[in-house]
MIBA-744928 format. One line per field, with one value per residue (C-alpha): residue number from 1; chain; x, y, z. Coordinates in nm, 3 decimals. Layout:
MIBA-744928
resi	c(NUM; ...)
chain	c(A; ...)
u	c(X; ...)
v	c(Y; ...)
w	c(Z; ...)
This chain:
MIBA-744928
resi	c(1; 2; 3; 4; 5; 6; 7; 8; 9; 10; 11; 12; 13; 14; 15; 16; 17; 18; 19; 20; 21; 22; 23; 24; 25; 26; 27; 28; 29; 30; 31; 32; 33; 34; 35; 36; 37; 38; 39; 40; 41; 42; 43; 44; 45; 46; 47; 48; 49; 50; 51; 52; 53; 54; 55; 56; 57; 58; 59; 60; 61; 62; 63; 64; 65; 66; 67; 68; 69; 70; 71; 72; 73; 74; 75; 76; 77; 78; 79; 80; 81; 82; 83; 84; 85; 86; 87; 88; 89; 90; 91; 92; 93; 94; 95; 96; 97; 98; 99; 100; 101; 102; 103; 104; 105; 106; 107; 108; 109; 110; 111; 112; 113; 114; 115; 116; 117; 118; 119; 120; 121; 122; 123; 124; 125; 126; 127; 128; 129; 130; 131; 132; 133; 134; 135; 136; 137; 138; 139; 140; 141; 142; 143; 144; 145; 146; 147; 148; 149; 150; 151; 152; 153; 154; 155; 156; 157; 158; 159; 160; 161; 162; 163; 164; 165; 166; 167; 168; 169; 170; 171; 172; 173; 174; 175; 176; 177; 178; 179; 180; 181; 182; 183; 184; 185; 186; 187; 188; 189; 190; 191; 192; 193; 194; 195; 196; 197; 198; 199; 200; 201; 202; 203; 204; 205; 206; 207; 208; 209; 210; 211; 212; 213; 214; 215; 216; 217; 218; 219; 220; 221; 222; 223; 224; 225; 226; 227; 228; 229; 230; 231; 232; 233; 234; 235; 236; 237; 238; 239; 240; 241; 242; 243; 244; 245; 246; 247; 248; 249; 250; 251; 252; 253; 254; 255; 256; 257; 258; 259; 260; 261; 262; 263; 264; 265; 266; 267; 268; 269; 270; 271; 272; 273; 274; 275; 276; 277; 278; 279; 280; 281; 282; 283; 284; 285; 286; 287; 288; 289; 290; 291; 292; 293; 294; 295; 296; 297; 298; 299; 300; 301; 302; 303; 304; 305; 306; 307; 308; 309; 310; 311; 312; 313; 314; 315; 316; 317; 318; 319; 320; 321; 322; 323; 324; 325; 326; 327; 328; 329; 330; 331; 332; 333; 334; 335; 336; 337; 338; 339; 340; 341; 342; 343; 344; 345; 346; 347; 348; 349; 350; 351; 352; 353; 354; 355; 356; 357; 358; 359; 360; 361; 362; 363; 364; 365; 366; 367; 368; 369; 370; 371; 372; 373; 374; 375; 376; 377; 378; 379; 380; 381; 382; 383; 384; 385; 386; 387; 388; 389; 390; 391; 392; 393; 394; 395; 396; 397; 398; 399; 400; 401; 402; 403; 404; 405; 406; 407; 408; 409; 410; 411; 412; 413; 414; 415; 416; 417; 418; 419; 420; 421; 422; 423; 424; 425; 426; 427; 428; 429; 430; 431; 432; 433; 434; 435; 436; 437; 438; 439; 440; 441; 442; 443; 444; 445; 446; 447; 448; 449; 450; 451; 452; 453; 454; 455; 456; 457; 458; 459; 460; 461; 462; 463; 464; 465; 466; 467; 468; 469; 470; 471; 472; 473; 474; 475; 476; 477; 478; 479; 480; 481; 482; 483; 484; 485; 486; 487; 488)
chain	c(A; A; A; A; A; A; A; A; A; A; A; A; A; A; A; A; A; A; A; A; A; A; A; A; A; A; A; A; A; A; A; A; A; A; A; A; A; A; A; A; A; A; A; A; A; A; A; A; A; A; A; A; A; A; A; A; A; A; A; A; A; A; A; A; A; A; A; A; A; A; A; A; A; A; A; A; A; A; A; A; A; A; A; A; A; A; A; A; A; A; A; A; A; A; A; A; A; A; A; A; A; A; A; A; A; A; A; A; A; A; A; A; A; A; A; A; A; A; A; A; A; A; A; A; A; A; A; A; A; A; A; A; A; A; A; A; A; A; A; A; A; A; A; A; A; A; A; A; A; A; A; A; A; A; A; A; A; A; A; A; A; A; A; A; A; A; A; A; A; A; A; A; A; A; A; A; A; A; A; A; A; A; A; A; A; A; A; A; A; A; A; A; A; A; A; A; A; A; A; A; A; A; A; A; A; A; A; A; A; A; A; A; A; A; A; A; A; A; A; A; A; A; A; A; A; A; A; A; A; A; A; A; A; A; A; A; A; A; A; A; A; A; A; A; A; A; A; A; A; A; A; A; A; A; A; A; A; A; A; A; A; A; A; A; A; A; A; A; A; A; A; A; A; A; A; A; A; A; A; A; A; A; A; A; A; A; A; A; A; A; A; A; A; A; A; A; A; A; A; A; A; A; A; A; A; A; A; A; A; A; A; A; A; A; A; A; A; A; A; A; A; A; A; A; A; A; A; A; A; A; A; A; A; A; A; A; A; A; A; A; A; A; A; A; A; A; A; A; A; A; A; A; A; A; A; A; A; A; A; A; A; A; A; A; A; A; A; A; A; A; A; A; A; A; A; A; A; A; A; A; A; A; A; A; A; A; A; A; A; A; A; A; A; A; A; A; A; A; A; A; A; A; A; A; A; A; A; A; A; A; A; A; A; A; A; A; A; A; A; A; A; A; A; A; A; A; A; A; A; A; A; A; A; A; A; A; A; A; A; A; A; A; A; A; A; A; A; A; A; A; A; A; A; A; A; A; A; A; A; A; A; A; A; A; A; A; A; A; A; A; A; A; A; A; A; A; A; A; A; A; A; A; A; A; A; A; A; A)
u	c(-10.554; -10.335; -9.957; -9.948; -10.174; -9.971; -9.651; -9.814; -9.915; -9.565; -9.417; -9.664; -9.583; -9.211; -9.248; -9.463; -9.268; -8.907; -8.754; -8.392; -8.285; -8.176; -7.832; -7.786; -7.688; -7.383; -7.015; -6.869; -6.840; -7.038; -7.402; -7.419; -7.379; -7.690; -8.007; -8.254; -8.597; -8.818; -9.162; -9.448; -9.532; -9.884; -10.095; -10.120; -10.440; -10.650; -10.968; -10.960; -10.662; -10.493; -10.467; -10.287; -10.171; -10.050; -9.736; -9.723; -9.507; -9.293; -8.970; -8.611; -8.354; -8.453; -8.679; -8.502; -8.631; -8.644; -8.806; -8.738; -8.940; -9.233; -9.124; -9.034; -8.851; -8.875; -8.678; -8.935; -8.846; -8.755; -8.831; -8.614; -8.828; -8.853; -9.183; -9.203; -9.456; -9.587; -9.681; -9.881; -10.101; -10.084; -10.024; -9.759; -9.714; -9.463; -9.328; -8.995; -8.821; -8.447; -8.310; -8.152; -8.238; -7.884; -7.922; -7.825; -8.051; -8.022; -8.249; -8.226; -8.451; -8.566; -8.338; -8.319; -7.983; -7.960; -7.645; -7.667; -7.401; -7.406; -7.366; -7.114; -7.341; -7.484; -7.794; -7.990; -8.367; -8.595; -8.837; -9.059; -9.097; -8.942; -8.745; -8.383; -8.153; -7.800; -7.617; -7.246; -7.027; -6.804; -6.437; -6.361; -6.289; -6.436; -6.577; -6.873; -7.165; -7.347; -7.458; -7.600; -7.726; -7.947; -8.320; -8.351; -8.021; -7.849; -7.587; -7.312; -7.345; -7.129; -7.001; -6.858; -6.776; -6.871; -6.512; -6.240; -5.895; -5.997; -6.150; -6.260; -6.561; -6.562; -6.812; -6.981; -7.138; -7.513; -7.503; -7.224; -7.210; -6.835; -6.608; -6.721; -6.508; -6.525; -6.183; -6.171; -5.897; -5.620; -5.712; -5.670; -6.005; -5.941; -6.199; -6.471; -6.684; -6.877; -7.216; -7.354; -7.234; -7.513; -7.461; -7.704; -7.707; -7.865; -8.153; -7.949; -7.657; -7.401; -7.347; -7.285; -7.279; -7.117; -7.170; -7.153; -7.362; -7.288; -6.999; -6.734; -6.545; -6.293; -6.492; -6.651; -6.831; -6.738; -6.899; -6.813; -6.904; -6.921; -6.869; -6.846; -6.589; -6.416; -6.497; -6.392; -6.385; -6.448; -6.381; -6.390; -6.283; -6.407; -6.757; -6.935; -7.272; -7.442; -7.323; -7.593; -7.573; -7.493; -7.182; -7.335; -7.298; -7.602; -7.453; -7.717; -7.601; -7.840; -7.790; -8.059; -8.213; -8.015; -7.683; -7.635; -7.669; -7.637; -7.860; -7.706; -7.784; -7.639; -7.799; -7.755; -7.416; -7.269; -7.111; -6.766; -6.886; -6.921; -7.236; -7.506; -7.544; -7.189; -7.266; -7.644; -7.957; -8.034; -8.022; -7.941; -8.234; -8.100; -8.209; -8.376; -8.504; -8.493; -8.791; -8.737; -8.769; -8.683; -8.573; -8.810; -8.735; -8.909; -8.830; -8.998; -9.199; -9.061; -9.315; -9.580; -9.666; -9.637; -9.380; -9.281; -9.209; -8.939; -8.742; -8.404; -8.248; -8.444; -8.697; -8.985; -9.187; -9.406; -9.657; -9.705; -9.862; -10.025; -10.087; -9.849; -9.817; -9.942; -9.734; -9.828; -9.698; -9.366; -9.290; -8.949; -9.076; -8.943; -8.594; -8.704; -8.410; -8.223; -8.475; -8.675; -8.477; -8.591; -8.955; -9.059; -9.064; -9.207; -9.281; -9.418; -9.522; -9.736; -9.884; -9.766; -9.603; -9.539; -9.466; -9.330; -9.446; -9.257; -9.451; -9.259; -9.554; -9.745; -9.712; -9.923; -9.982; -10.090; -10.222; -10.059; -10.081; -9.847; -9.993; -10.342; -10.206; -10.016; -10.311; -10.559; -10.774; -10.664; -10.305; -10.070; -9.718; -9.401; -9.078; -8.806; -8.803; -8.490; -8.136; -7.885; -7.612; -7.297; -7.012; -6.913; -6.618; -6.426; -6.514; -6.846; -7.205; -7.341; -7.711; -7.954; -8.326; -8.527; -8.833; -9.076; -9.417; -9.666; -10.043; -10.030; -9.889; -9.682; -9.361; -9.093; -8.719; -8.431; -8.059; -7.987; -7.626; -7.404; -7.118; -7.132; -7.333; -7.547; -7.911; -8.237; -8.508; -8.882; -8.902; -8.647; -8.335; -8.026; -7.739; -7.384; -7.115; -6.814; -6.512; -6.211; -5.991; -6.210; -5.999; -6.274; -6.297; -6.621; -6.928; -7.204; -7.553; -7.875; -8.178; -8.513; -8.855; -9.169; -9.533; -9.837; -9.955; -9.657; -9.477; -9.102; -8.840; -8.464; -8.240; -7.876; -7.604; -7.243; -7.095; -6.747; -6.560; -6.306; -6.080; -6.188; -6.003; -5.682; -5.691; -5.354; -5.311; -5.511; -5.358; -5.159; -5.311; -5.147; -4.976; -5.128; -5.411; -5.289; -5.437; -5.689; -5.442; -5.195; -5.470; -5.532)
v	c(1.476; 1.166; 1.180; 1.089; 1.384; 1.618; 1.514; 1.559; 1.914; 1.990; 1.869; 2.078; 2.390; 2.333; 2.277; 2.585; 2.810; 2.747; 3.084; 2.974; 2.673; 2.375; 2.373; 2.746; 2.675; 2.473; 2.553; 2.591; 2.249; 2.072; 2.097; 1.716; 1.728; 1.945; 1.756; 1.728; 1.889; 1.646; 1.737; 1.573; 1.230; 1.091; 0.828; 0.910; 1.092; 0.917; 0.709; 0.333; 0.102; 0.216; 0.526; 0.609; 0.970; 1.123; 1.335; 1.670; 1.508; 1.197; 1.198; 1.095; 0.937; 0.780; 0.960; 1.115; 1.083; 1.380; 1.486; 1.145; 0.982; 1.224; 1.376; 1.222; 1.454; 1.388; 1.552; 1.616; 1.506; 1.781; 2.047; 2.257; 2.159; 1.932; 1.793; 1.753; 1.489; 1.469; 1.108; 1.213; 1.448; 1.213; 1.496; 1.707; 2.006; 2.201; 2.218; 2.395; 2.584; 2.521; 2.673; 2.359; 2.007; 1.875; 1.799; 1.589; 1.607; 1.519; 1.591; 1.578; 1.636; 1.985; 2.082; 2.014; 2.036; 2.071; 2.039; 2.222; 2.036; 2.256; 2.569; 2.423; 2.546; 2.390; 2.531; 2.472; 2.506; 2.482; 2.191; 2.409; 2.712; 2.576; 2.900; 2.908; 2.976; 2.954; 2.922; 2.843; 2.824; 2.519; 2.552; 2.574; 2.232; 2.052; 1.725; 1.704; 1.514; 1.340; 1.428; 1.205; 1.266; 1.101; 1.172; 1.237; 1.419; 1.755; 1.609; 1.562; 1.569; 1.309; 1.456; 1.250; 1.250; 1.040; 1.012; 0.842; 0.990; 1.357; 1.352; 1.150; 1.161; 1.415; 1.573; 1.912; 2.085; 2.142; 2.488; 2.643; 2.410; 2.425; 2.133; 1.963; 1.930; 1.553; 1.406; 1.144; 0.878; 0.897; 0.648; 0.580; 0.655; 0.624; 0.348; 0.452; 0.652; 0.558; 0.612; 0.282; 0.333; 0.307; 0.544; 0.517; 0.696; 0.586; 0.813; 0.954; 1.035; 0.822; 0.546; 0.573; 0.258; 0.247; -0.056; -0.135; -0.376; -0.491; -0.661; -0.419; -0.608; -0.341; -0.216; -0.411; -0.260; 0.036; 0.157; 0.501; 0.543; 0.888; 0.936; 1.292; 1.454; 1.139; 0.908; 0.545; 0.335; -0.036; -0.169; -0.511; -0.537; -0.896; -0.817; -0.786; -0.945; -1.226; -1.317; -1.423; -1.639; -1.338; -1.261; -0.955; -0.885; -0.778; -0.577; -0.370; -0.251; -0.039; 0.099; 0.072; 0.402; 0.420; 0.333; 0.020; -0.239; -0.278; -0.492; -0.701; -0.984; -1.234; -1.103; -0.826; -0.704; -0.455; -0.150; -0.305; -0.591; -0.847; -1.065; -1.002; -1.376; -1.390; -1.174; -1.170; -1.386; -1.254; -1.489; -1.430; -1.301; -1.205; -0.912; -0.723; -0.368; -0.174; 0.029; 0.405; 0.384; 0.131; -0.227; -0.384; -0.490; -0.615; -0.886; -0.966; -1.286; -1.455; -1.483; -1.269; -0.907; -0.956; -0.856; -1.011; -0.808; -0.925; -0.801; -0.703; -1.017; -1.245; -1.521; -1.593; -1.376; -1.138; -1.047; -1.106; -0.809; -0.906; -0.720; -0.427; -0.395; -0.552; -0.678; -0.384; -0.150; -0.337; -0.547; -0.656; -0.757; -1.113; -0.963; -0.684; -0.710; -0.467; -0.186; -0.279; -0.037; 0.252; 0.141; 0.027; 0.221; 0.126; 0.405; 0.235; 0.549; 0.661; 0.310; 0.330; 0.122; 0.322; 0.186; 0.372; 0.206; 0.165; 0.455; 0.706; 0.943; 0.827; 0.690; 0.413; 0.437; 0.132; 0.171; -0.092; -0.108; -0.382; -0.385; -0.450; -0.720; -0.893; -0.881; -1.018; -1.303; -1.222; -1.337; -1.251; -1.142; -0.990; -0.912; -0.645; -0.400; -0.206; -0.282; -0.282; -0.023; -0.217; 0.011; 0.156; 0.365; 0.335; 0.617; 0.688; 0.580; 0.315; 0.348; 0.143; 0.223; -0.092; -0.077; -0.362; -0.467; -0.641; -0.634; -0.706; -0.449; -0.369; -0.539; -0.607; -0.604; -0.794; -0.812; -1.184; -1.152; -0.848; -0.659; -0.553; -0.233; -0.270; -0.183; -0.149; 0.098; 0.014; 0.212; -0.014; 0.206; -0.012; 0.178; 0.095; 0.327; 0.176; 0.171; 0.362; 0.070; -0.200; -0.493; -0.647; -0.565; -0.758; -0.796; -1.044; -0.932; -1.129; -0.902; -1.060; -0.907; -1.058; -0.964; -1.025; -1.284; -1.497; -1.435; -1.390; -1.256; -1.287; -1.045; -1.159; -0.928; -0.818; -0.484; -0.386; -0.178; 0.070; 0.344; 0.700; 0.852; 1.019; 0.882; 0.798; 0.426; 0.359; 0.065; 0.183; 0.135; -0.161; -0.056; -0.346; -0.165; -0.099; 0.158; 0.033; 0.109; -0.140; -0.401; -0.408)
w	c(16.537; 16.521; 16.498; 16.127; 16.040; 16.260; 16.086; 15.746; 15.842; 15.965; 15.634; 15.436; 15.640; 15.598; 15.225; 15.174; 15.406; 15.304; 15.214; 15.181; 14.981; 15.186; 15.025; 15.087; 15.446; 15.351; 15.350; 14.999; 14.842; 15.117; 15.011; 15.020; 15.400; 15.457; 15.566; 15.280; 15.256; 15.065; 14.933; 15.123; 14.986; 15.016; 14.843; 14.475; 14.379; 14.117; 14.112; 14.078; 14.068; 13.745; 13.531; 13.205; 13.175; 12.848; 12.854; 12.665; 12.394; 12.343; 12.541; 12.474; 12.706; 13.038; 13.283; 13.583; 13.940; 14.178; 14.504; 14.657; 14.380; 14.375; 14.043; 13.708; 13.469; 13.095; 12.813; 12.541; 12.190; 11.939; 12.198; 12.422; 12.715; 13.018; 13.146; 13.524; 13.625; 13.984; 14.065; 14.372; 14.171; 13.870; 13.624; 13.453; 13.683; 13.471; 13.120; 13.162; 12.881; 12.903; 12.582; 12.434; 12.325; 12.376; 12.747; 13.042; 13.346; 13.716; 14.013; 14.391; 14.689; 14.586; 14.296; 13.925; 13.746; 13.369; 13.159; 12.825; 12.632; 12.322; 12.535; 12.781; 13.060; 13.376; 13.548; 13.868; 13.910; 14.212; 14.224; 14.445; 14.218; 13.895; 13.870; 13.754; 14.051; 13.911; 13.580; 13.553; 13.243; 13.229; 13.151; 12.776; 12.635; 12.937; 12.792; 13.033; 12.882; 13.168; 13.521; 13.795; 14.150; 14.412; 14.385; 14.760; 14.810; 14.811; 14.583; 14.509; 14.130; 13.955; 13.628; 13.345; 12.975; 12.674; 12.558; 12.753; 12.788; 12.784; 13.129; 13.428; 13.662; 13.941; 14.179; 14.160; 14.459; 14.431; 14.587; 14.380; 14.075; 14.129; 14.225; 14.546; 14.858; 14.813; 14.749; 14.475; 14.489; 14.234; 13.965; 13.597; 13.432; 13.062; 13.001; 13.244; 13.005; 12.695; 12.539; 12.669; 13.025; 13.286; 13.580; 13.873; 14.210; 14.535; 14.634; 14.925; 14.695; 14.876; 14.619; 14.243; 14.030; 13.686; 13.463; 13.094; 12.887; 12.532; 12.357; 12.483; 12.753; 12.849; 13.148; 13.432; 13.731; 13.948; 14.270; 14.411; 14.779; 14.939; 15.311; 15.440; 15.209; 15.094; 14.805; 14.793; 14.478; 14.437; 14.090; 13.927; 13.566; 13.554; 13.677; 13.344; 13.413; 13.223; 12.873; 12.629; 12.317; 12.099; 12.302; 12.468; 12.839; 13.041; 13.325; 13.504; 13.847; 14.053; 14.405; 14.670; 14.788; 15.112; 14.952; 15.162; 14.885; 14.509; 14.287; 14.007; 13.768; 14.016; 14.334; 14.590; 14.712; 14.951; 14.786; 14.826; 14.601; 14.883; 14.848; 15.108; 15.158; 15.293; 15.598; 15.646; 15.638; 15.289; 14.990; 14.626; 14.419; 14.075; 13.859; 14.143; 14.096; 14.424; 14.538; 14.554; 14.933; 15.201; 15.160; 14.908; 14.552; 14.238; 13.987; 13.656; 13.619; 13.306; 13.026; 13.194; 13.272; 13.648; 13.904; 14.234; 14.548; 14.790; 15.083; 14.942; 14.800; 15.028; 14.966; 14.996; 14.758; 14.958; 14.686; 14.312; 14.132; 13.798; 13.473; 13.509; 13.131; 12.810; 12.519; 12.298; 12.569; 12.603; 12.293; 12.422; 12.765; 12.733; 12.721; 12.952; 13.189; 12.965; 13.015; 13.324; 13.542; 13.320; 13.287; 13.636; 13.963; 14.300; 14.550; 14.864; 15.055; 14.761; 14.717; 14.360; 14.088; 13.771; 13.424; 13.120; 12.794; 12.469; 12.314; 12.532; 12.548; 12.856; 13.207; 13.359; 13.735; 13.938; 14.290; 14.513; 14.893; 15.009; 15.362; 15.227; 14.994; 15.275; 15.514; 15.263; 15.398; 15.752; 15.715; 16.002; 15.912; 16.052; 15.870; 15.872; 15.580; 15.678; 15.575; 15.864; 15.896; 15.819; 15.928; 16.265; 16.378; 16.703; 16.939; 16.765; 16.827; 16.592; 16.511; 16.307; 16.294; 16.237; 16.012; 15.980; 15.854; 16.081; 16.117; 16.489; 16.731; 16.928; 16.820; 17.082; 17.010; 17.164; 17.089; 17.116; 17.006; 16.985; 17.149; 17.514; 17.554; 17.240; 17.311; 17.122; 17.225; 17.231; 16.905; 16.734; 16.741; 16.777; 16.943; 17.044; 17.178; 17.003; 17.238; 17.109; 17.212; 17.058; 16.940; 16.728; 16.358; 16.306; 16.528; 16.450; 16.544; 16.599; 16.642; 16.735; 16.668; 16.819; 16.752; 16.977; 16.723; 16.822; 16.493; 16.536; 16.297; 16.339; 16.152; 16.141; 16.013; 16.055; 16.163; 16.040; 16.298; 16.160; 16.287; 16.223; 15.927; 16.033; 16.387; 16.539; 16.544; 16.229; 16.045; 15.743; 15.398; 15.233; 14.907; 14.712; 14.533; 14.183; 13.951; 13.697; 13.420; 13.563; 13.600; 13.229)
């Protein structure tokens, strides 16, 4: 039995044999630090290249991803139910009664969280058994109306309100559904929330992007980054997206699955709102939609029903995939940038692109194997599909696992430029023991990959070297970061 089959069996055994929830092993408030247990993900199971599957009923609101992208959760219209759709099995595997139709929904690696707004209650379900595990009453008068978490995470759960001054976003722990141990910076939040606010989490639950489209110009773009038990906020009031002829802003900001980049109308950025092109070999590709895994993204082809697949923010186009939808399925497709993030999903490991039509009662699944598409007609190729780890801490070990696509093996690695002591293993793991007394704040890296075909790929990027939080000698924080209230 080959290694891939062995690993698949191991995953299946783990999935079937888990007796204790993954988050149950955490300290109170720290479920987000526990390694995730994702359901096994294989090539989606249907005949042919495309299938349309009807849902039990029309749905409202946007579908929610869970299980690392294996599940799509739909709130059924006029019913107190959720439909859980398994994209691998290409069918609805559960219709869950939840006791309310006034809901907000979030899902993680193996948990489903439901907010019953009218009952001021939050509940957690298992995505393995679909049984309710915990129900917690929220504090009286708490204005919670939305919840968000990463689809491949153990939280945290970002909680927010529709109205402004009565509350501000905070984190709940997935295990207890009580406040998380994550410390949020002191900020003024009175204009963060609103009905049109788009809140998106990276699949690993480490980045949360908040953006607002429309004519309201009081809020720009906010990115909340979570590291261990500390949250950091990057905010730009002036980042409002593209303004059309009707005076409306299109501001759609979506985090990549690993929380290392964010996708915007003007290209791809780091979570601290620095353009990728400033520090890497990546170039600006606007309006990108990140895949649910790895470092690939999609863009719409204007005036058609096709999509293009890129490396994150980087030309050239790898593949163009035609006929993903028809005009009757997406009447507003010419202005589809507003809703593309809710309609289109790309799950590379399942060889799947899914599309949710305007009718809101079905899902269209397209089989798409990018390796087969790239290797068509005997083409040789080599390119990196992983996004480099950007941050390192003095006294710690920096690691970056390189992923790539090539149809000639084996690929060899070489660090052409980097700090003293940086190495790369034959398996593509870049490592560097960062000296505690390092005097460099920035290291520039050139990593070379070479395939037997003679194809070479150079990945150029920057590492930011920081002091560990709380370490003696850490430069003091400059008192020049004003609250958002004072920036108005």
